[in-house]
FIZAMI-177621 format. One line per 10 residues: their letters; for each residue x, y, z of N, C-alpha, C. Coordinates in nm, 4 decimals, padded with zeros to 6 digits. Example, Ala and Ser with C-alpha at 12.3 -4.5 7.8 and 13.67 -1.06 7.14 Angstrom:
<pts>
AS> 01.3190 -00.5690 00.7800 01.2300 -00.4500 00.7800 01.3200 -00.3300 00.7800; 01.2850 -00.2250 00.7080 01.3670 -00.1060 00.7140 01.2900 00.0030 00.7870
</pts>
This chain:
<pts>
MVVSKTIGLQ> -02.0962 -01.0969 00.7437 -02.1131 -01.0542 00.6065 -01.9780 -01.0084 00.5522; -01.9556 -01.0306 00.4239 -01.8323 -00.9910 00.3570 -01.8677 -00.9015 00.2390; -01.7977 -00.7880 00.2287 -01.8155 -00.6944 00.1180 -01.6772 -00.6673 00.0588; -01.6662 -00.6737 -00.0731 -01.5384 -00.6479 -00.1398 -01.5507 -00.5301 -00.2340; -01.4429 -00.4528 -00.2437 -01.4376 -00.3371 -00.3327 -01.2970 -00.3293 -00.3895; -01.2851 -00.2735 -00.5090 -01.1550 -00.2522 -00.5710 -01.1312 -00.1031 -00.5864; -01.0099 -00.0602 -00.5535 -00.9681 00.0784 -00.5714 -00.8633 00.0798 -00.6820; -00.8872 00.1565 -00.7864 -00.7906 00.1695 -00.8949 -00.6991 00.2881 -00.8727; -00.5707 00.2687 -00.9001 -00.4724 00.3757 -00.8845 -00.3832 00.3833 -01.0080; -00.3432 00.5031 -01.0433 -00.2380 00.5267 -01.1419 -00.1172 00.5752 -01.0637
TAGNGDVQDI> -00.0058 00.5070 -01.0776 00.1113 00.5429 -00.9993 00.2274 00.5834 -01.0885; 00.3211 00.6550 -01.0295 00.4420 00.6973 -01.1002 00.5557 00.5973 -01.0816; 00.5371 00.4973 -00.9942 00.6446 00.4034 -00.9644 00.7566 00.4718 -00.8879; 00.8711 00.4043 -00.8763 00.9904 00.4607 -00.8129 00.9644 00.5169 -00.6740; 00.8889 00.4434 -00.5931 00.8620 00.4870 -00.4561 00.7455 00.5825 -00.4429; 00.6594 00.5869 -00.5420 00.5402 00.6719 -00.5352 00.4542 00.6291 -00.4162; 00.4245 00.7240 -00.3272 00.3444 00.6977 -00.2078 00.2115 00.7702 -00.2224; 00.1010 00.6968 -00.2124 -00.0313 00.7567 -00.2266 -00.1158 00.7265 -00.1033; -00.1785 00.8302 -00.0516 -00.2696 00.8177 00.0625 -00.4027 00.7649 00.0114; -00.4414 00.6465 00.0573 -00.5686 00.5871 00.0143 -00.6690 00.5789 00.1291
TQQVAEAVRA> -00.6429 00.6520 00.2364 -00.7293 00.6466 00.3546 -00.8740 00.6807 00.3201; -00.8954 00.7869 00.2455 -01.0324 00.8285 00.2154 -01.1071 00.7257 00.1309; -01.0380 00.6627 00.0348 -01.1037 00.5600 -00.0470 -01.1442 00.4394 00.0379; -01.0574 00.4007 00.1332 -01.0906 00.2878 00.2210 -01.2045 00.3273 00.3154; -01.1989 00.4483 00.3704 -01.3053 00.4965 00.4596 -01.4396 00.5005 00.3866; -01.4383 00.5422 00.2610 -01.5628 00.5463 00.1825 -01.6154 00.4048 00.1578; -01.5266 00.3101 00.1344 -01.5695 00.1705 00.1168 -01.6378 00.1198 00.2432; -01.5837 00.1552 00.3592 -01.6454 00.1161 00.4865 -01.7828 00.1805 00.4993; -01.7924 00.3112 00.4768 -01.9213 00.3821 00.4908 -02.0279 00.3260 00.3975; -01.9869 00.2909 00.2748 -02.0833 00.2438 00.1745 -02.1172 00.0949 00.1882
SGLNDGVATI> -02.0476 00.0241 00.2748 -02.0613 -00.1218 00.2814 -02.1907 -00.1709 00.3449; -02.2535 -00.0885 00.4277 -02.3690 -00.1345 00.5035 -02.3300 -00.2033 00.6336; -02.2025 -00.2143 00.6586 -02.1532 -00.2759 00.7823 -02.1243 -00.1673 00.8859; -02.1480 -00.1975 01.0118 -02.1190 -00.1018 01.1188 -01.9838 -00.1279 01.1848; -01.9556 -00.2532 01.2159 -01.8344 -00.2904 01.2884 -01.7693 -00.4094 01.2199; -01.6356 -00.4086 01.2154 -01.5652 -00.5204 01.1550 -01.4201 -00.4882 01.1293; -01.3660 -00.5539 01.0279 -01.2261 -00.5369 00.9913 -01.2173 -00.5142 00.8408; -01.1387 -00.4132 00.8035 -01.1079 -00.3870 00.6632 -00.9696 -00.4442 00.6350; -00.9618 -00.5338 00.5392 -00.8331 -00.5829 00.4934 -00.8070 -00.5215 00.3570; -00.6922 -00.4562 00.3442 -00.6538 -00.3889 00.2211 -00.5376 -00.4686 00.1639
FSASSTSALT> -00.5464 -00.5061 00.0358 -00.4483 -00.5959 -00.0239 -00.4048 -00.5460 -00.1607; -00.2744 -00.5480 -00.1840 -00.2180 -00.5136 -00.3138 -00.1752 -00.6417 -00.3842; -00.2390 -00.6720 -00.4954 -00.2067 -00.7927 -00.5714 -00.0895 -00.7624 -00.6650; 00.0263 -00.7396 -00.6061 00.1455 -00.7027 -00.6817 00.2682 -00.7399 -00.6005; 00.3730 -00.7828 -00.6671 00.4969 -00.8180 -00.5964 00.5963 -00.7027 -00.5906; 00.5566 -00.5849 -00.6416 00.6461 -00.4685 -00.6376 00.5802 -00.3475 -00.5730; 00.4801 -00.3719 -00.4903 00.4147 -00.2623 -00.4185 00.3780 -00.3110 -00.2789; 00.3401 -00.2168 -00.1930 00.3117 -00.2533 -00.0544 00.2110 -00.1566 00.0058; 00.1612 -00.1949 00.1222 00.0704 -00.1109 00.1997 00.1256 -00.0967 00.3408; 00.1080 00.0213 00.3972 00.1492 00.0450 00.5349 00.0721 00.1655 00.5872
TIEFESGAVA> 00.1006 00.2024 00.7102 00.0479 00.3280 00.7629 00.1656 00.4182 00.7952; 00.1408 00.5482 00.7842 00.2422 00.6490 00.8145 00.1696 00.7813 00.8305; 00.2329 00.8771 00.8929 00.1796 01.0132 00.8880 00.2120 01.0650 00.7480; 00.1084 01.0831 00.6678 00.1285 01.1191 00.5269 00.1578 01.2686 00.5168; 00.2827 01.3016 00.5415 00.3304 01.4390 00.5234 00.4673 01.4299 00.4576; 00.5085 01.5346 00.3902 00.6260 01.5278 00.3033 00.7526 01.4822 00.3746; 00.7734 01.5228 00.4991 00.8935 01.4819 00.5720 00.8964 01.3335 00.5996; 00.7879 01.2783 00.6503 00.7822 01.1350 00.6806 00.7918 01.0519 00.5529; 00.7278 01.0975 00.4462 00.7342 01.0257 00.3186 00.8776 01.0275 00.2651; 00.9451 01.1420 00.2713 01.0845 01.1518 00.2262 01.1745 01.0617 00.3104
DLRRLLDEIA> 01.1503 01.0570 00.4410 01.2293 00.9708 00.5293 01.2092 00.8230 00.4944; 01.0858 00.7839 00.4652 01.0578 00.6453 00.4263 01.1323 00.6110 00.2976; 01.1245 00.6988 00.1990 01.1952 00.6741 00.0725 01.3462 00.6628 00.0948; 01.4027 00.7515 00.1754 01.5469 00.7486 00.2016 01.5859 00.6178 00.2707; 01.5087 00.5774 00.3706 01.5374 00.4534 00.4413 01.5381 00.3345 00.3460; 01.4384 00.3272 00.2583 01.4309 00.2155 00.1646 01.5430 00.2212 00.0614; 01.5866 00.3420 00.0225 01.7039 00.3548 -00.0654 01.8291 00.3015 00.0028; 01.8393 00.3214 00.1327 01.9552 00.2728 00.2076 01.9515 00.1210 00.2247; 01.8326 00.0664 00.2476 01.8186 -00.0779 00.2701 01.8307 -00.1563 00.1398; 01.7641 -00.1097 00.0345 01.7639 -00.1802 -00.0942 01.7836 -00.0784 -00.2070
PPDRPYQHNL> 01.9088 -00.0328 -00.2275 01.9353 00.0667 -00.3313 01.9063 00.0119 -00.4711; 01.8540 00.0963 -00.5591 01.8202 00.0480 -00.6932 01.9419 00.0107 -00.7782; 02.0588 00.0645 -00.7459 02.1766 00.0413 -00.8297 02.2628 -00.0771 -00.7850; 02.2205 -00.1494 -00.6860 02.2920 -00.2687 -00.6397 02.2650 -00.3828 -00.7385; 02.3607 -00.4744 -00.7576 02.3333 -00.5892 -00.8452 02.2391 -00.6887 -00.7751; 02.1317 -00.7227 -00.8415 02.0333 -00.8169 -00.7882 02.0222 -00.9371 -00.8815; 02.0128 -01.0549 -00.8237 01.9980 -01.1768 -00.9028 01.8720 -01.1721 -00.9894; 01.7670 -01.1124 -00.9368 01.6420 -01.0993 -01.0138 01.6678 -01.0238 -01.1446; 01.7457 -00.9175 -01.1375 01.7749 -00.8386 -01.2584 01.8568 -00.9199 -01.3585; 01.9497 -01.0010 -01.3086 02.0297 -01.0842 -01.3977 01.9428 -01.1858 -01.4711
RWGDGNGHSH> 01.8437 -01.2383 -01.3988 01.7570 -01.3393 -01.4610 01.6583 -01.2785 -01.5596; 01.5948 -01.1653 -01.5214 01.4859 -01.1109 -01.6020 01.5224 -00.9846 -01.6785; 01.6268 -00.9139 -01.6371 01.6705 -00.7950 -01.7091 01.5766 -00.6764 -01.6995; 01.4865 -00.6762 -01.5999 01.3893 -00.5672 -01.5907 01.4288 -00.4580 -01.4921; 01.5387 -00.4755 -01.4225 01.5914 -00.3698 -01.3365 01.5105 -00.3376 -01.2126; 01.4178 -00.4251 -01.1738 01.3343 -00.3936 -01.0572 01.3548 -00.4904 -00.9401; 01.4727 -00.5484 -00.9306 01.5016 -00.6378 -00.8190 01.4817 -00.5702 -00.6845; 01.5250 -00.4454 -00.6748 01.5072 -00.3696 -00.5503 01.3596 -00.3504 -00.5168; 01.2757 -00.3389 -00.6191 01.1319 -00.3192 -00.5985 01.0692 -00.4392 -00.5286; 01.1081 -00.5583 -00.5691 01.0551 -00.6796 -00.5075 01.0968 -00.6899 -00.3607
LRAALLGPSL> 01.2229 -00.6560 -00.3319 01.2706 -00.6640 -00.1936 01.2016 -00.5616 -00.1043; 01.1852 -00.4397 -00.1533 01.1175 -00.3357 -00.0746 00.9737 -00.3761 -00.0451; 00.9063 -00.4307 -00.1459 00.7677 -00.4744 -00.1263 00.7604 -00.5878 -00.0245; 00.8572 -00.6783 -00.0293 00.8583 -00.7894 00.0656 00.8793 -00.7394 00.2085; 00.9592 -00.6346 00.2256 00.9835 -00.5807 00.3594 00.8583 -00.5187 00.4208; 00.7838 -00.4422 00.3424 00.6637 -00.3762 00.3964 00.5413 -00.4667 00.3947; 00.5266 -00.5481 00.2916 00.4160 -00.6427 00.2847 00.2996 -00.5949 00.1992; 00.2218 -00.6904 00.1473 00.1152 -00.6591 00.0532 -00.0198 -00.6262 00.1148; -00.0333 -00.6402 00.2477 -00.1668 -00.6187 00.3042 -00.1613 -00.5510 00.4397; -00.2787 -00.5029 00.4781 -00.2939 -00.4295 00.6028 -00.4372 -00.4509 00.6494
SVPFVNKRLT> -00.4570 -00.4715 00.7782 -00.5915 -00.4837 00.8344 -00.6157 -00.3715 00.9332; -00.7332 -00.3092 00.9220 -00.7713 -00.1986 01.0099 -00.9131 -00.2237 01.0599; -00.9331 -00.2303 01.1908 -01.0689 -00.2449 01.2430 -01.1512 -00.1188 01.2145; -01.2828 -00.1370 01.2058 -01.3722 -00.0212 01.1986 -01.4854 -00.0396 01.2983; -01.5283 00.0713 01.3579 -01.6336 00.0740 01.4582 -01.7280 00.1873 01.4215; -01.8580 00.1594 01.4233 -01.9585 00.2601 01.3851 -01.9274 00.3213 01.2490; -01.8887 00.2351 01.1534 -01.8594 00.2752 01.0151 -01.7383 00.3664 01.0008; -01.6492 00.3690 01.1039 -01.5301 00.4542 01.0985 -01.4052 00.3713 01.1232; -01.3039 00.3939 01.0397 -01.1755 00.3287 01.0602 -01.1172 00.3726 01.1947; -01.0518 00.2823 01.2648 -00.9971 00.3136 01.3975 -00.8496 00.3539 01.3881
LGTWQQIVFV> -00.8185 00.4414 01.2956 -00.6816 00.4900 01.2781 -00.6490 00.5952 01.3822; -00.5206 00.6073 01.4143 -00.4754 00.7117 01.5045 -00.4839 00.8481 01.4379; -00.4721 00.9521 01.5174 -00.4871 01.0899 01.4688 -00.3982 01.1199 01.3500; -00.2728 01.0781 01.3538 -00.1776 01.1124 01.2470 -00.1444 00.9910 01.1607; -00.2333 00.8953 01.1562 -00.2076 00.7697 01.0857 -00.2937 00.7607 00.9608; -00.2280 00.7468 00.8466 -00.2994 00.7282 00.7208 -00.2574 00.5961 00.6572; -00.3469 00.5416 00.5758 -00.3191 00.4201 00.4998 -00.2557 00.4636 00.3687; -00.1363 00.4080 00.3395 -00.0685 00.4460 00.2166 -00.0331 00.3241 00.1333; -00.0390 00.3460 00.0030 00.0047 00.2489 -00.0969 00.1378 00.2995 -00.1502; 00.2360 00.2102 -00.1586 00.3681 00.2475 -00.2092 00.4005 00.1599 -00.3298
DFDNRHRSRQ> 00.4265 00.2246 -00.4423 00.4632 00.1524 -00.5643 00.6139 00.1627 -00.5832; 00.6820 00.0505 -00.5715 00.8278 00.0475 -00.5804 00.8786 00.0162 -00.7204; 00.7914 -00.0217 -00.8119 00.8399 -00.0619 -00.9440 00.9145 00.0528 -01.0102; 00.9915 00.0219 -01.1129 01.0754 00.1228 -01.1759 01.0071 00.1917 -01.2949; 00.8761 00.1845 -01.2978 00.7988 00.2554 -01.4006 00.6564 00.2777 -01.3504; 00.5834 00.3618 -01.4211 00.4448 00.3887 -01.3811 00.3612 00.2626 -01.4015; 00.2527 00.2559 -01.3265 00.1662 00.1378 -01.3302 00.0206 00.1758 -01.3073; -00.0685 00.0901 -01.3558 -00.2088 00.0914 -01.3159 -00.2224 -00.0188 -01.2129; -00.2677 00.0161 -01.0935 -00.2758 -00.0808 -00.9848 -00.4194 -00.0975 -00.9377; -00.4487 -00.2156 -00.8869 -00.5781 -00.2463 -00.8289 -00.5562 -00.2881 -00.6845
IIVQLVGE> -00.6217 -00.2182 -00.5932 -00.6150 -00.2490 -00.4519 -00.7485 -00.3137 -00.4131; -00.7411 -00.4278 -00.3482 -00.8627 -00.4958 -00.3038 -00.8892 -00.4595 -00.1589; -01.0111 -00.4164 -00.1311 -01.0542 -00.3877 00.0058 -01.1621 -00.4893 00.0370; -01.1377 -00.5722 00.1370 -01.2388 -00.6693 00.1778 -01.2790 -00.6387 00.3214; -01.4102 -00.6207 00.3391 -01.4659 -00.5842 00.4676 -01.5428 -00.7025 00.5243; -01.5099 -00.7374 00.6471 -01.5787 -00.8462 00.7159 -01.6369 -00.7882 00.8430; -01.7673 -00.8035 00.8605 -01.8286 -00.7462 00.9799 -01.9785 -00.7666 00.9824; -02.0391 -00.6815 01.0668 -02.1863 -00.6881 01.0796 -02.2435 -00.5491 01.0929
</pts>
């Protein structure tokens, strides 16, 4: 059986990191499925999904690392073509990726103790985002 749900988010952009673990866990609980896999997908080329310990130090470290890898003030060909100043956002999103799969057992996500599912918006402005959660199981 397949169950799909959408999670709406309002983001601040510029590396905004939001913990969406509870929304995904609620989708699993409400799905009627006991065991399976939750695939979480961001339909955006300037945002990503990953897991991290969602605490201020780890989040700050992630932001700093991405600033070092793809600084916003570097010249990007994308910016020259489109003039929107978010070339770094596309590269950061490509590095982390748009989706994540998490198994669930007995209606519970199988995340580690300090592991949360996070959505990261790299765009250079605030956005309304839609996250697709697709559950496959029985």
